[in-house]
N, C-alpha and C positions, 0 to 999 in steps of 0.2 A: 504495499499499499505506500502509494506516496501522498503528499502534503494536501493534493486535489482528492485524494479517495473520500468516499461517505461510508465509515464502517458502521454496520448497528446493532447495539447492544441489548442484551437480555432483558427484558421486560419482567416485573412479577407476574405473579398468576394473574389473570383480570386485565391483565393492563397492556395494550397494546405495545409493540416494539416498535421505540424510536429512534430516526438516523442519529449518531453521534454528530451533532455540527462541527466539522473542521473550518476551520479557515480557508477561504480560496487563495490562490497562487496571485491575486492582482491585490489581495487584503495584507497577504506578508510581505508583497512588495511595495505597498505603499508602506507599512510599519516600519520597514528596512530604513526607504529615504526618510520618512518622519525623522527615526531616532538618527542619524547621519546630518540632518539638516540641523538639528538641535545639537549637534558634539562642536564646539568650534574649531577644536584643533583639526577635526577633519574633515571640517569644511576648506580651511588653511589649507590642506594635505590634498585636498579636490583640486582648488586653485591651483596649485603649484603645478599641479600634474595636469590639468589643462595647458596652462602659459608651456611646460616643457613639451607636449605633444603636438602643439600650434605650432611651435619651435622647430622640431623633429621634422614636421610635415613639410612645411612650407620655408623649409632651409634655404632652398634655390632662390627662392622669390626673397626672402628675405636680407641676405647675405650680397652686399654689395659689390663683391670680385669674387673669384672664385678662389676655393682654399689653397689650392697650391701657386694662386699669381704672386710671382716675384718680384717687388719693388726695389729694383738694387738700389738707386739714392737714399732709399727713405729706412734703414734699417733701425730697431730701438725706438721709434716714435711715440711718445709719450702719450696715454689716454688726453682724449679730447683734442687731437690732432686734427685738422682739417682735414676731410677726407677718409682718417682712422679713427673711430668715436673710442677703442679701446686701444688703439696703437699701435705697433709692429714689433715682431721677433725680429731674431737675428739676421735673417732673410731677407726682413721688408716684406714681411707675407701679413697681411689683414688679420689679427687676432679675433675681431667679431666674428669674420667670414668663417674663421676655423673652430671658432667655439658651437657656433650655429650647426656645422656640420660634424661634428664630434660628439652633439648631444646626438642627433640623428642617429649615427652611428652604434651611440651607446644604446639608445630604444632598440634599434637593428636587433643587437646582440640580445639583451635584455627578453625582447617579444622571442626570440628564437629559441633560446634558453628554457624561457616558459613552456612552451611548445613541446619541445626535446623532453623535460623534466617529467610533462602532465602525458604525454603518450607513452612514455615506457613506465611510468615510478604508477600510473593508477590501475593499469591494469594487473602489475604486479602483487599491487597492494589488494586487488583484490581477490586475485588469485590464492595470495599468501592468508587473508583472514579468512578465506571461505573453507580451500581443504588442507587440514594439517599436514597431509604428508607433503604438500608443494613450501607450509610454513617451516619446514625446518631446514630444506632446502636455503629458501629465499633470505629468509631471516639471517642465516647463517653468512651470504654473500655480502648483505649488506651491511653486518657488523665486521666483514674485512672491509668492506670500501671507506667507513664510518670511523674506522682506525688512520687512516690517514687525514691530516688537514686538507680542509677543501680547496685552499689555493693549489698547497702540493701536488693533489690532484689533478686539479684542471692542468696544472702547468705540465705534469707529465704526458697526461694525455694528447695536450696541443701539441708539444712538443715531437709527438709519435706521427700527427698528422702535415705538421708544416707550418702550421701557421695561415693566418688570414682571419677574416672578419665571421665567415663559416665553420671555421674548425672553432674559432674562442670559442663560438655561439655552444656547437654539439660538445666540446669539451664542459664547457661550462653548464650545462643542461644535463650530462650525464655525471657530473660532481654531486648534481642535485637529487638525481633518482633516488638514492638510500632514502633521503628525509621522506620527499614525496611518497614514496613507497609504505614506511613507517603511519605517514599520517593517515592515507586511506587503509592499511591495514588495521588499525586500531578504530576505525571508524566501522570498517565492516565487521570485524567482531564485536563490538557493541551490537550493530545492528542485526545480527545474525541472531541476538537471544531474543529481540523483539517480537510481539505475540502477532503482528503479520506478516514475517518472515516464515516464524513457527508455522502458521497453519497452510501458507502456500507450500512449505515443505512438504505438511500432511497430504494437502489435494495431488499431490506426483508432480510439480509443477516445475518443467528442465530449472538445473541451476544457472543455466545462460540467462533463462529470462525473470530470475530471481536478482540476479547480481546484474542484469542492465533494468529491470524495467521498477526494481524496487529499494536496493541497496544503494545502487549506480546514483541515483536519483537524491536520495534523502541524504547523499555526501557531500555533495555541491558546496555547501556552507565552507568545511573545513578544507577543501581543496581551493577554494578561491583565494579565502585566506593567505594558505600558502604560497599560491602565487603571488600575492603581494608582497611576500619577505623573500622569495628567489628572486625578483625582478629586480630591486636595488643591489642585493647580493651580486648577479651576474655585471649589473652595472659599473660595482667596485672592481672585481675581477678580471672583468674586460681590459679595464683602467691598468691595474697592475701587471695585466699578461704584455699587454702592448707598451708599461713600461718598462718591462724585463726584455723588448724585441718578440716576443712568440704570438703578439693577436693580430690586429691589423697592421698592415707592414706601409712605409711610410713611399711616396709623399700624401698618401690618403690620410684625411683627417681621423683625428681622436684624440679624447680628452686626454689619455694617458702617453702618448704619444709629444704630446704638447708638455707635459710635466715633465715626461724626460728631458726634452731639448731644453726646457727653461733652467734646470736644475743649477747648473753652473751660472748661471747670470743673476740667479736670485739676489744676491746680495747688493750688486751692481742696477739691475734693473729686474726686479720684481714682478712687474706687471702681467708676461710672460704667460707667470704660472700661475698667478691668483686666479687670473679670469677663469681658468678651466678647471680649476678647484673649489671657485663657490658654484658653478655650473655643476659638477658632481654633487658637492653637498645638496646643493636645492633637488635635484633628482630624488638623491635618498631620502632625504626629509618629506618631501614629498611623497611618495610611496610606504612610507614609515608611519606617518601620520595618517593617512588614508587610511591604510591595514589596519594600521588598531580600532580607528573607529570601525572599519566593516567589519574586524572581529564583534566588537562589542554591540553591534547593531544584532549581530548573524547569531552570537552564542544566546540560548534563553535563560543562561545563569544570570546573565548580566541586564536584563531587564527590569526596568521598573514599575 
């Protein structure tokens, strides 16, 4: 039974059975939106995310120059210089244009990483939580992967594939699969003991239907919340990989590459490193604030 089903409760003798009224999907969605609206930090996070997504989508229209366009006579121009709002770097490239395109690249890596973690971790979590025989194998594999620090695992996977945006995204997504799998596994173990799943099992409903029509729809809330946690982690991971030379390759713009190029000039000209760092902070802050608000709105234990 999903949240839109209407079960029937047993009535006392002589009284007609009445359906148990459960809130429809539209009502649940409306309640979640109201709780988000009344969460100030959540609205701040949502506003930051809207700005970041707008910048990422329309970066080619917002950027005054191509991200790799070199202006040889104008290296290290200060912020506010005519034609260069955020200044230029050591090669005379416009920092504003590179930050806009770097934000776009970070979002692309984050989205691809989330898709990779969801497409692999969710099915594995459902299988591990529903069948004990598979649980022993999959849980031990996830324990081995979780024994390695996240960034170390991502560095190793990226080094094997050779680097690049797609390889970095896949490596970061695979590194998050054990976490997503454990979240879904725990939710599957909980839902497997509920009355509607037990009733479906008693009526010999096929296991794939129970997983797809009952357990998965009721597990969407923790999956969505975990996705909002993976997204900023992947963005930071991409910046670290690019900083180390294992992520996006120059001259393609990346916030991590900008930080790597600026580190040797920080004491003399700090602005080439400040602005990509601020962009990273805004992206992660927006996802963290919105993710916390979304978790509070979807978690029944936090309802007032």
